[in-house]
Biopython code that builds the backbone (N, CA, C, O; Angstrom):
import numpy as np
from Bio.PDB.StructureBuilder import StructureBuilder

atoms = [
    (1, "UNK", "N", (-154.716, -48.472, -28.528)),
    (1, "UNK", "CA", (-155.313, -49.292, -30.117)),
    (1, "UNK", "C", (-156.363, -50.113, -30.335)),
    (1, "UNK", "O", (-156.527, -50.953, -29.451)),
    (2, "UNK", "N", (-156.824, -50.126, -30.880)),
    (2, "UNK", "CA", (-157.950, -51.394, -30.680)),
    (2, "UNK", "C", (-157.179, -52.089, -32.405)),
    (2, "UNK", "O", (-156.585, -51.657, -33.392)),
    (3, "UNK", "N", (-157.683, -53.331, -31.880)),
    (3, "UNK", "CA", (-157.212, -54.098, -32.777)),
    (3, "UNK", "C", (-156.724, -54.361, -34.193)),
    (3, "UNK", "O", (-155.793, -54.985, -34.702)),
    (4, "UNK", "N", (-158.195, -53.298, -34.801)),
    (4, "UNK", "CA", (-158.501, -53.140, -36.080)),
    (4, "UNK", "C", (-157.716, -52.122, -36.766)),
    (4, "UNK", "O", (-157.194, -52.187, -37.879)),
    (5, "UNK", "N", (-157.720, -50.840, -35.624)),
    (5, "UNK", "CA", (-156.936, -50.005, -36.120)),
    (5, "UNK", "C", (-155.403, -50.224, -36.525)),
    (5, "UNK", "O", (-154.550, -49.589, -37.145)),
    (6, "UNK", "N", (-155.470, -51.150, -36.021)),
    (6, "UNK", "CA", (-153.818, -51.462, -35.562)),
    (6, "UNK", "C", (-153.460, -52.307, -37.914)),
    (6, "UNK", "O", (-153.177, -52.061, -39.086)),
    (7, "UNK", "N", (-153.866, -53.385, -36.773)),
    (7, "UNK", "CA", (-154.056, -53.371, -38.211)),
    (7, "UNK", "C", (-154.386, -52.893, -39.797)),
    (7, "UNK", "O", (-154.314, -53.685, -40.736)),
    (8, "UNK", "N", (-154.771, -51.430, -39.952)),
    (8, "UNK", "CA", (-155.209, -50.710, -40.874)),
    (8, "UNK", "C", (-153.544, -49.369, -40.616)),
    (8, "UNK", "O", (-152.914, -48.704, -41.438)),
    (9, "UNK", "N", (-153.461, -49.469, -39.640)),
    (9, "UNK", "CA", (-151.787, -48.685, -39.408)),
    (9, "UNK", "C", (-151.459, -49.502, -40.061)),
    (9, "UNK", "O", (-151.540, -49.312, -41.274)),
    (10, "UNK", "N", (-150.755, -51.230, -39.385)),
    (10, "UNK", "CA", (-149.993, -51.979, -40.415)),
    (10, "UNK", "C", (-150.129, -52.526, -42.258)),
    (10, "UNK", "O", (-149.206, -52.945, -42.957)),
    (11, "UNK", "N", (-151.154, -52.390, -42.536)),
    (11, "UNK", "CA", (-151.823, -52.217, -43.607)),
    (11, "UNK", "C", (-151.089, -50.602, -44.393)),
    (11, "UNK", "O", (-150.573, -50.643, -45.510)),
    (12, "UNK", "N", (-151.120, -50.167, -44.121)),
    (12, "UNK", "CA", (-151.098, -48.938, -44.244)),
    (12, "UNK", "C", (-149.643, -48.700, -44.518)),
    (12, "UNK", "O", (-149.023, -48.902, -45.562)),
    (13, "UNK", "N", (-149.258, -48.270, -43.464)),
    (13, "UNK", "CA", (-147.049, -48.825, -43.722)),
    (13, "UNK", "C", (-146.854, -49.522, -44.559)),
    (13, "UNK", "O", (-146.359, -48.786, -45.414)),
    (14, "UNK", "N", (-146.928, -51.254, -45.261)),
    (14, "UNK", "CA", (-147.010, -51.813, -46.023)),
    (14, "UNK", "C", (-147.120, -50.902, -46.915)),
    (14, "UNK", "O", (-146.118, -50.323, -47.335)),
    (15, "UNK", "N", (-148.783, -50.520, -47.507)),
    (15, "UNK", "CA", (-148.492, -49.799, -48.408)),
    (15, "UNK", "C", (-147.693, -48.558, -49.048)),
    (15, "UNK", "O", (-147.538, -48.501, -50.268)),
    (16, "UNK", "N", (-147.234, -47.651, -48.260)),
    (16, "UNK", "CA", (-146.333, -46.941, -48.628)),
    (16, "UNK", "C", (-145.431, -46.912, -48.459)),
    (16, "UNK", "O", (-144.673, -45.986, -48.750)),
    (17, "UNK", "N", (-144.965, -48.658, -47.529)),
    (17, "UNK", "CA", (-143.296, -48.900, -48.328)),
    (17, "UNK", "C", (-142.289, -49.923, -49.563)),
    (17, "UNK", "O", (-141.177, -50.308, -49.922)),
    (18, "UNK", "N", (-144.101, -49.933, -49.834)),
    (18, "UNK", "CA", (-143.914, -50.622, -51.152)),
    (18, "UNK", "C", (-144.063, -49.236, -52.311)),
    (18, "UNK", "O", (-143.170, -49.190, -53.157)),
    (19, "UNK", "N", (-145.475, -47.797, -52.387)),
    (19, "UNK", "CA", (-144.640, -47.098, -53.084)),
    (19, "UNK", "C", (-143.421, -46.626, -52.805)),
    (19, "UNK", "O", (-142.690, -46.792, -53.781)),
    (20, "UNK", "N", (-142.730, -45.978, -51.673)),
    (20, "UNK", "CA", (-141.468, -45.376, -51.709)),
    (20, "UNK", "C", (-140.362, -46.174, -52.980)),
    (20, "UNK", "O", (-139.460, -45.809, -53.734)),
    (21, "UNK", "N", (-141.403, -47.998, -52.499)),
    (21, "UNK", "CA", (-139.275, -48.478, -53.178)),
    (21, "UNK", "C", (-139.957, -48.621, -54.742)),
    (21, "UNK", "O", (-139.120, -48.412, -55.620)),
    (22, "UNK", "N", (-140.986, -48.861, -55.119)),
    (22, "UNK", "CA", (-141.262, -47.938, -56.060)),
    (22, "UNK", "C", (-140.956, -46.731, -56.465)),
    (22, "UNK", "O", (-140.365, -46.794, -57.543)),
    (23, "UNK", "N", (-141.089, -45.702, -56.100)),
    (23, "UNK", "CA", (-140.283, -44.466, -56.214)),
    (23, "UNK", "C", (-139.182, -43.793, -56.692)),
    (23, "UNK", "O", (-138.839, -42.791, -57.319)),
    (24, "UNK", "N", (-138.363, -45.775, -55.548)),
    (24, "UNK", "CA", (-136.433, -45.415, -56.036)),
    (24, "UNK", "C", (-136.675, -46.086, -57.225)),
    (24, "UNK", "O", (-136.617, -45.242, -58.118)),
    (25, "UNK", "N", (-137.009, -47.591, -57.856)),
    (25, "UNK", "CA", (-136.836, -49.085, -58.770)),
    (25, "UNK", "C", (-137.739, -48.730, -59.387)),
    (25, "UNK", "O", (-138.661, -48.619, -58.580)),
    (26, "UNK", "N", (-138.258, -48.328, -60.883)),
    (26, "UNK", "CA", (-138.894, -47.277, -61.731)),
    (26, "UNK", "C", (-139.569, -48.722, -62.455)),
    (26, "UNK", "O", (-140.760, -48.644, -62.756)),
    (27, "UNK", "N", (-138.826, -50.072, -62.750)),
    (27, "UNK", "CA", (-138.927, -51.239, -63.203)),
    (27, "UNK", "C", (-139.676, -51.616, -62.552)),
    (27, "UNK", "O", (-139.501, -51.344, -61.364)),
    (28, "UNK", "N", (-140.602, -52.228, -62.820)),
    (28, "UNK", "CA", (-140.905, -54.134, -61.871)),
    (28, "UNK", "C", (-139.900, -54.706, -62.380)),
    (28, "UNK", "O", (-140.542, -55.671, -62.793)),
    (29, "UNK", "N", (-138.108, -55.090, -62.935)),
    (29, "UNK", "CA", (-137.545, -56.325, -62.960)),
    (29, "UNK", "C", (-136.805, -56.253, -61.822)),
    (29, "UNK", "O", (-136.633, -57.282, -61.169)),
    (30, "UNK", "N", (-136.009, -54.492, -61.223)),
    (30, "UNK", "CA", (-135.761, -53.987, -59.928)),
    (30, "UNK", "C", (-136.939, -53.153, -59.050)),
    (30, "UNK", "O", (-136.352, -52.298, -58.387)),
    (31, "UNK", "N", (-138.031, -53.114, -58.872)),
    (31, "UNK", "CA", (-139.289, -53.456, -57.867)),
    (31, "UNK", "C", (-139.090, -54.356, -57.388)),
    (31, "UNK", "O", (-138.868, -54.120, -56.200)),
    (32, "UNK", "N", (-138.990, -55.912, -57.722)),
    (32, "UNK", "CA", (-139.776, -56.010, -57.420)),
    (32, "UNK", "C", (-139.144, -57.090, -56.370)),
    (32, "UNK", "O", (-139.995, -57.653, -55.682)),
    (33, "UNK", "N", (-137.604, -57.524, -56.105)),
    (33, "UNK", "CA", (-137.228, -58.006, -55.504)),
    (33, "UNK", "C", (-136.960, -56.831, -53.960)),
    (33, "UNK", "O", (-136.254, -57.202, -53.023)),
    (34, "UNK", "N", (-137.513, -55.738, -53.970)),
    (34, "UNK", "CA", (-137.465, -55.223, -52.752)),
    (34, "UNK", "C", (-138.146, -55.219, -52.426)),
    (34, "UNK", "O", (-138.066, -55.361, -51.205)),
    (35, "UNK", "N", (-139.948, -55.036, -53.113)),
    (35, "UNK", "CA", (-140.729, -55.466, -52.788)),
    (35, "UNK", "C", (-141.403, -57.044, -51.541)),
    (35, "UNK", "O", (-142.232, -57.139, -50.636)),
    (36, "UNK", "N", (-140.620, -57.800, -52.106)),
    (36, "UNK", "CA", (-139.865, -59.515, -51.431)),
    (36, "UNK", "C", (-139.500, -58.925, -50.370)),
    (36, "UNK", "O", (-140.260, -58.833, -49.406)),
    (37, "UNK", "N", (-138.577, -58.552, -50.374)),
    (37, "UNK", "CA", (-137.532, -57.508, -48.715)),
    (37, "UNK", "C", (-138.692, -57.646, -47.935)),
    (37, "UNK", "O", (-139.110, -58.587, -47.259)),
    (38, "UNK", "N", (-139.216, -56.293, -48.209)),
    (38, "UNK", "CA", (-140.914, -55.106, -47.788)),
    (38, "UNK", "C", (-141.719, -56.764, -47.360)),
    (38, "UNK", "O", (-142.500, -56.879, -46.416)),
    (39, "UNK", "N", (-141.517, -57.339, -47.816)),
    (39, "UNK", "CA", (-143.066, -58.547, -47.361)),
    (39, "UNK", "C", (-142.178, -59.368, -46.457)),
    (39, "UNK", "O", (-142.915, -59.704, -45.530)),
    (40, "UNK", "N", (-140.613, -60.008, -46.191)),
    (40, "UNK", "CA", (-141.154, -60.308, -45.349)),
    (40, "UNK", "C", (-139.958, -59.454, -44.269)),
    (40, "UNK", "O", (-139.850, -60.111, -43.234)),
    (41, "UNK", "N", (-139.139, -58.306, -44.249)),
    (41, "UNK", "CA", (-139.664, -57.607, -42.939)),
    (41, "UNK", "C", (-140.953, -57.747, -42.002)),
    (41, "UNK", "O", (-141.083, -58.065, -40.820)),
    (42, "UNK", "N", (-141.843, -57.383, -42.998)),
    (42, "UNK", "CA", (-143.705, -57.441, -42.607)),
    (42, "UNK", "C", (-143.971, -58.681, -41.822)),
    (42, "UNK", "O", (-144.541, -58.603, -40.733)),
    (43, "UNK", "N", (-143.533, -59.981, -42.390)),
    (43, "UNK", "CA", (-143.855, -61.590, -41.950)),
    (43, "UNK", "C", (-142.959, -61.806, -41.064)),
    (43, "UNK", "O", (-143.173, -62.875, -40.494)),
    (44, "UNK", "N", (-141.592, -60.998, -40.505)),
    (44, "UNK", "CA", (-140.789, -61.703, -39.457)),
    (44, "UNK", "C", (-141.968, -61.016, -38.484)),
    (44, "UNK", "O", (-142.212, -61.402, -37.341)),
    (45, "UNK", "N", (-142.528, -60.114, -39.051)),
    (45, "UNK", "CA", (-143.608, -59.592, -36.864)),
    (45, "UNK", "C", (-144.492, -59.612, -36.596)),
    (45, "UNK", "O", (-145.123, -59.357, -35.570)),
    (46, "UNK", "N", (-144.768, -60.081, -37.943)),
    (46, "UNK", "CA", (-146.211, -61.181, -37.475)),
    (46, "UNK", "C", (-146.993, -61.756, -36.040)),
    (46, "UNK", "O", (-148.195, -61.974, -35.889)),
    (47, "UNK", "N", (-145.962, -61.907, -35.129)),
    (47, "UNK", "CA", (-146.719, -62.728, -34.942)),
    (47, "UNK", "C", (-145.689, -62.438, -33.474)),
    (47, "UNK", "O", (-144.987, -63.313, -32.968)),
    (48, "UNK", "N", (-145.800, -61.044, -32.977)),
    (48, "UNK", "CA", (-145.224, -59.613, -31.998)),
    (48, "UNK", "C", (-146.241, -59.628, -30.637)),
    (48, "UNK", "O", (-147.314, -59.025, -30.658)),
    (49, "UNK", "N", (-145.954, -60.098, -29.905)),
    (49, "UNK", "CA", (-147.092, -61.651, -28.890)),
    (49, "UNK", "C", (-147.896, -60.095, -28.335)),
    (49, "UNK", "O", (-148.992, -60.187, -27.781)),
    (50, "UNK", "N", (-147.377, -58.989, -28.500)),
    (50, "UNK", "CA", (-147.510, -57.478, -27.213)),
    (50, "UNK", "C", (-147.482, -56.183, -27.925)),
    (50, "UNK", "O", (-146.464, -55.535, -28.168)),
    (51, "UNK", "N", (-149.095, -55.765, -28.336)),
    (51, "UNK", "CA", (-149.823, -54.376, -28.818)),
    (51, "UNK", "C", (-149.291, -53.132, -29.151)),
    (51, "UNK", "O", (-149.626, -52.219, -29.905)),
    (52, "UNK", "N", (-147.687, -53.505, -27.817)),
    (52, "UNK", "CA", (-147.622, -52.202, -26.706)),
    (52, "UNK", "C", (-145.856, -52.567, -28.134)),
    (52, "UNK", "O", (-145.380, -51.581, -28.696)),
    (53, "UNK", "N", (-145.262, -53.958, -28.406)),
    (53, "UNK", "CA", (-143.663, -53.831, -28.758)),
    (53, "UNK", "C", (-144.423, -53.344, -30.232)),
    (53, "UNK", "O", (-143.777, -52.549, -30.913)),
    (54, "UNK", "N", (-145.363, -53.656, -30.594)),
    (54, "UNK", "CA", (-146.485, -53.763, -32.405)),
    (54, "UNK", "C", (-146.130, -52.198, -32.837)),
    (54, "UNK", "O", (-145.428, -51.792, -33.763)),
    (55, "UNK", "N", (-147.078, -51.268, -31.547)),
    (55, "UNK", "CA", (-146.446, -50.620, -31.730)),
    (55, "UNK", "C", (-144.540, -49.313, -32.078)),
    (55, "UNK", "O", (-143.937, -48.420, -32.672)),
    (56, "UNK", "N", (-144.622, -50.366, -31.057)),
    (56, "UNK", "CA", (-142.810, -49.473, -31.215)),
    (56, "UNK", "C", (-142.218, -49.943, -32.565)),
    (56, "UNK", "O", (-141.511, -49.067, -33.063)),
    (57, "UNK", "N", (-142.309, -51.117, -33.327)),
    (57, "UNK", "CA", (-141.741, -51.297, -34.624)),
    (57, "UNK", "C", (-142.548, -50.982, -35.465)),
    (57, "UNK", "O", (-142.266, -51.255, -36.632)),
    (58, "UNK", "N", (-143.910, -50.257, -35.146)),
    (58, "UNK", "CA", (-144.916, -49.770, -36.068)),
    (58, "UNK", "C", (-143.970, -48.058, -36.003)),
    (58, "UNK", "O", (-143.004, -47.910, -36.751)),
    (59, "UNK", "N", (-144.157, -47.567, -35.595)),
    (59, "UNK", "CA", (-143.485, -45.879, -35.441)),
    (59, "UNK", "C", (-142.009, -46.189, -35.666)),
    (59, "UNK", "O", (-141.307, -45.273, -36.094)),
    (60, "UNK", "N", (-141.400, -47.509, -35.399)),
    (60, "UNK", "CA", (-139.904, -46.945, -35.975)),
    (60, "UNK", "C", (-139.795, -47.819, -38.019)),
    (60, "UNK", "O", (-138.854, -47.939, -38.804)),
    (61, "UNK", "N", (-141.730, -48.326, -38.118)),
    (61, "UNK", "CA", (-140.884, -48.613, -39.658)),
    (61, "UNK", "C", (-141.453, -46.889, -39.674)),
    (61, "UNK", "O", (-140.482, -46.133, -39.702)),
    (62, "UNK", "N", (-142.659, -46.228, -39.664)),
    (62, "UNK", "CA", (-143.382, -44.936, -40.152)),
    (62, "UNK", "C", (-141.433, -43.779, -40.447)),
    (62, "UNK", "O", (-140.810, -43.223, -41.351)),
    (63, "UNK", "N", (-141.304, -44.129, -38.612)),
    (63, "UNK", "CA", (-139.053, -43.147, -39.425)),
    (63, "UNK", "C", (-139.142, -43.798, -40.258)),
    (63, "UNK", "O", (-139.818, -43.078, -40.994)),
    (64, "UNK", "N", (-138.955, -44.858, -40.902)),
    (64, "UNK", "CA", (-137.890, -45.410, -41.862)),
    (64, "UNK", "C", (-138.134, -45.125, -43.164)),
    (64, "UNK", "O", (-137.330, -45.073, -44.094)),
    (65, "UNK", "N", (-139.710, -44.882, -43.158)),
    (65, "UNK", "CA", (-140.239, -44.305, -44.603)),
    (65, "UNK", "C", (-139.884, -42.547, -44.724)),
    (65, "UNK", "O", (-139.582, -41.924, -45.742)),
    (66, "UNK", "N", (-140.043, -42.019, -43.284)),
    (66, "UNK", "CA", (-139.158, -40.442, -44.310)),
    (66, "UNK", "C", (-138.485, -40.503, -44.431)),
    (66, "UNK", "O", (-138.232, -40.011, -45.530)),
    (67, "UNK", "N", (-137.122, -41.120, -43.669)),
    (67, "UNK", "CA", (-135.393, -41.627, -43.980)),
    (67, "UNK", "C", (-135.925, -41.626, -45.362)),
    (67, "UNK", "O", (-136.022, -40.556, -45.963)),
    (68, "UNK", "N", (-136.275, -42.742, -45.910)),
    (68, "UNK", "CA", (-136.256, -43.373, -47.414)),
    (68, "UNK", "C", (-137.362, -42.170, -47.918)),
    (68, "UNK", "O", (-137.584, -42.441, -49.098)),
    (69, "UNK", "N", (-137.822, -41.466, -47.699)),
    (69, "UNK", "CA", (-139.175, -40.907, -48.599)),
    (69, "UNK", "C", (-137.868, -40.620, -49.900)),
    (69, "UNK", "O", (-136.686, -40.335, -49.708)),
    (70, "UNK", "N", (-138.612, -40.822, -51.247)),
    (70, "UNK", "CA", (-138.107, -40.233, -52.771)),
    (70, "UNK", "C", (-138.129, -38.077, -52.525)),
    (70, "UNK", "O", (-139.004, -37.352, -52.051)),
    (71, "UNK", "N", (-136.915, -37.785, -53.039)),
    (71, "UNK", "CA", (-137.461, -36.461, -53.250)),
    (71, "UNK", "C", (-138.223, -36.072, -53.897)),
    (71, "UNK", "O", (-138.964, -35.172, -53.502)),
    (72, "UNK", "N", (-138.340, -36.667, -55.279)),
    (72, "UNK", "CA", (-138.622, -36.289, -56.014)),
    (72, "UNK", "C", (-139.609, -37.574, -56.227)),
    (72, "UNK", "O", (-139.275, -38.288, -57.172)),
    (73, "UNK", "N", (-141.016, -38.073, -55.352)),
    (73, "UNK", "CA", (-141.500, -39.081, -56.360)),
    (73, "UNK", "C", (-141.788, -39.566, -57.935)),
    (73, "UNK", "O", (-141.416, -39.036, -58.982)),
    (74, "UNK", "N", (-142.395, -40.478, -57.769)),
    (74, "UNK", "CA", (-142.646, -40.959, -59.204)),
    (74, "UNK", "C", (-144.091, -40.250, -59.283)),
    (74, "UNK", "O", (-144.685, -40.256, -58.205)),
    (75, "UNK", "N", (-144.877, -39.541, -60.530)),
    (75, "UNK", "CA", (-146.321, -39.208, -60.744)),
    (75, "UNK", "C", (-146.566, -39.694, -61.756)),
    (75, "UNK", "O", (-145.666, -39.482, -62.569)),
    (76, "UNK", "N", (-147.388, -40.282, -62.145)),
    (76, "UNK", "CA", (-147.790, -40.870, -63.755)),
    (76, "UNK", "C", (-148.030, -39.183, -64.192)),
    (76, "UNK", "O", (-148.076, -38.017, -63.800)),
    (77, "UNK", "N", (-148.119, -39.980, -65.162)),
    (77, "UNK", "CA", (-147.822, -38.502, -66.356)),
    (77, "UNK", "C", (-149.451, -37.705, -66.489)),
    (77, "UNK", "O", (-149.606, -36.485, -66.539)),
    (78, "UNK", "N", (-150.728, -38.890, -66.532)),
    (78, "UNK", "CA", (-151.849, -37.643, -66.463)),
    (78, "UNK", "C", (-152.358, -37.514, -64.853)),
    (78, "UNK", "O", (-153.368, -36.841, -64.647)),
    (79, "UNK", "N", (-151.720, -38.103, -63.801)),
    (79, "UNK", "CA", (-152.500, -37.980, -62.848)),
    (79, "UNK", "C", (-151.979, -36.189, -62.715)),
    (79, "UNK", "O", (-151.199, -35.655, -63.504)),
    (80, "UNK", "N", (-152.612, -35.526, -61.573)),
    (80, "UNK", "CA", (-152.041, -34.079, -61.481)),
    (80, "UNK", "C", (-150.265, -33.882, -60.994)),
    (80, "UNK", "O", (-149.348, -34.553, -60.520)),
    (81, "UNK", "N", (-150.476, -32.840, -61.359)),
    (81, "UNK", "CA", (-148.229, -32.436, -60.848)),
    (81, "UNK", "C", (-146.817, -33.344, -62.102)),
    (81, "UNK", "O", (-145.607, -33.231, -62.298)),
    (82, "UNK", "N", (-148.514, -34.591, -62.903)),
    (82, "UNK", "CA", (-147.512, -35.169, -63.907)),
    (82, "UNK", "C", (-146.817, -34.279, -65.391)),
    (82, "UNK", "O", (-147.090, -33.169, -65.850)),
    (83, "UNK", "N", (-145.855, -35.314, -65.825)),
    (83, "UNK", "CA", (-145.875, -34.570, -67.129)),
    (83, "UNK", "C", (-146.701, -33.786, -67.535)),
    (83, "UNK", "O", (-146.700, -32.614, -67.158)),
    (84, "UNK", "N", (-147.854, -34.422, -68.658)),
    (84, "UNK", "CA", (-148.166, -34.276, -69.227)),
    (84, "UNK", "C", (-149.464, -34.059, -69.025)),
    (84, "UNK", "O", (-150.065, -33.918, -70.090)),
    (85, "UNK", "N", (-150.368, -33.947, -67.738)),
    (85, "UNK", "CA", (-151.279, -33.123, -66.625)),
    (85, "UNK", "C", (-151.322, -31.682, -67.289)),
    (85, "UNK", "O", (-150.634, -30.664, -67.358)),
    (86, "UNK", "N", (-152.441, -32.154, -67.703)),
    (86, "UNK", "CA", (-153.240, -30.475, -68.161)),
    (86, "UNK", "C", (-152.178, -30.194, -69.587)),
    (86, "UNK", "O", (-151.776, -29.081, -69.928)),
    (87, "UNK", "N", (-151.881, -31.419, -70.243)),
    (87, "UNK", "CA", (-150.933, -30.731, -71.407)),
    (87, "UNK", "C", (-152.379, -29.776, -72.581)),
    (87, "UNK", "O", (-152.748, -28.687, -73.020)),
    (88, "UNK", "N", (-152.548, -30.649, -72.557)),
    (88, "UNK", "CA", (-153.484, -29.986, -73.720)),
    (88, "UNK", "C", (-155.132, -29.622, -73.442)),
    (88, "UNK", "O", (-155.984, -30.315, -72.887)),
    (89, "UNK", "N", (-155.248, -28.195, -74.076)),
    (89, "UNK", "CA", (-156.510, -26.960, -73.615)),
    (89, "UNK", "C", (-157.624, -27.219, -73.364)),
    (89, "UNK", "O", (-158.121, -26.361, -74.093)),
    (90, "UNK", "N", (-158.874, -27.944, -72.709)),
    (90, "UNK", "CA", (-160.022, -27.925, -72.964)),
    (90, "UNK", "C", (-160.121, -26.822, -74.517)),
    (90, "UNK", "O", (-159.723, -25.663, -74.632)),
    (91, "UNK", "N", (-160.856, -27.786, -75.639)),
    (91, "UNK", "CA", (-160.874, -27.091, -76.475)),
    (91, "UNK", "C", (-162.829, -25.510, -75.659)),
    (91, "UNK", "O", (-163.682, -25.713, -74.795)),
    (92, "UNK", "N", (-162.625, -24.492, -76.416)),
    (92, "UNK", "CA", (-163.424, -22.986, -76.549)),
    (92, "UNK", "C", (-164.064, -23.576, -77.302)),
    (92, "UNK", "O", (-163.725, -24.212, -78.300)),
    (93, "UNK", "N", (-165.613, -23.286, -76.598)),
    (93, "UNK", "CA", (-166.724, -22.332, -77.596)),
    (93, "UNK", "C", (-167.022, -21.553, -77.773)),
    (93, "UNK", "O", (-166.473, -20.692, -77.085)),
    (94, "UNK", "N", (-168.018, -21.055, -78.695)),
    (94, "UNK", "CA", (-167.660, -20.291, -79.583)),
    (94, "UNK", "C", (-168.198, -18.615, -78.097)),
    (94, "UNK", "O", (-167.903, -17.455, -78.384)),
    (95, "UNK", "N", (-168.947, -18.967, -76.708)),
    (95, "UNK", "CA", (-169.098, -18.090, -75.849)),
    (95, "UNK", "C", (-168.055, -17.776, -74.849)),
    (95, "UNK", "O", (-168.238, -16.920, -73.983)),
    (96, "UNK", "N", (-166.914, -18.488, -74.964)),
    (96, "UNK", "CA", (-165.531, -18.791, -74.432)),
    (96, "UNK", "C", (-165.758, -19.666, -73.390)),
    (96, "UNK", "O", (-165.058, -19.404, -72.411)),
    (97, "UNK", "N", (-166.311, -20.380, -73.290)),
    (97, "UNK", "CA", (-167.057, -21.376, -71.883)),
    (97, "UNK", "C", (-166.072, -22.558, -72.228)),
    (97, "UNK", "O", (-165.757, -22.418, -73.409)),
    (98, "UNK", "N", (-165.502, -23.583, -71.726)),
    (98, "UNK", "CA", (-165.136, -25.074, -71.742)),
    (98, "UNK", "C", (-166.070, -26.299, -71.676)),
    (98, "UNK", "O", (-166.718, -26.917, -70.831)),
    (99, "UNK", "N", (-165.760, -26.341, -73.236)),
    (99, "UNK", "CA", (-166.226, -27.326, -73.514)),
    (99, "UNK", "C", (-166.150, -28.882, -72.162)),
    (99, "UNK", "O", (-165.109, -29.345, -71.695)),
    (100, "UNK", "N", (-166.943, -29.144, -71.987)),
    (100, "UNK", "CA", (-166.888, -30.201, -71.171)),
    (100, "UNK", "C", (-166.341, -32.074, -71.864)),
    (100, "UNK", "O", (-167.124, -32.805, -72.471)),
    (101, "UNK", "N", (-165.137, -32.376, -71.599)),
    (101, "UNK", "CA", (-164.904, -33.827, -72.127)),
    (101, "UNK", "C", (-166.105, -34.176, -72.749)),
    (101, "UNK", "O", (-166.231, -35.284, -73.272)),
]
sb = StructureBuilder()
sb.init_structure("model")
sb.init_model(0)
sb.init_chain("A")
sb.init_seg("    ")
for serial, (resi, resn, name, xyz) in enumerate(atoms, 1):
    if name == "N":
        sb.init_residue(resn, " ", resi, " ")
    sb.init_atom(name, np.array(xyz, "f"), 0.0, 1.0, " ", f" {name:<3s}", serial, name[0])
structure = sb.get_structure()
């Protein structure tokens, strides 16, 4: 794996870790300490000398993310699957077609 591909993978894992933490801790004052702990864990492994060891750390992190995934992740209310998604139907025009917003 190239260096840029590895950097992209680490970024993806970091973002997913923050998202997973936000699923468990909904308010900012409870989520922020968890986000700092996640950042500290990533910083501790920042200068791993071999790419093989870095790959093993990434595999372990992805496995841990799967283990800690929330069974009912938070969705923004207006996002697809959210509580307010398509709550109000589109207004109909006289020919029965939906009117553009």
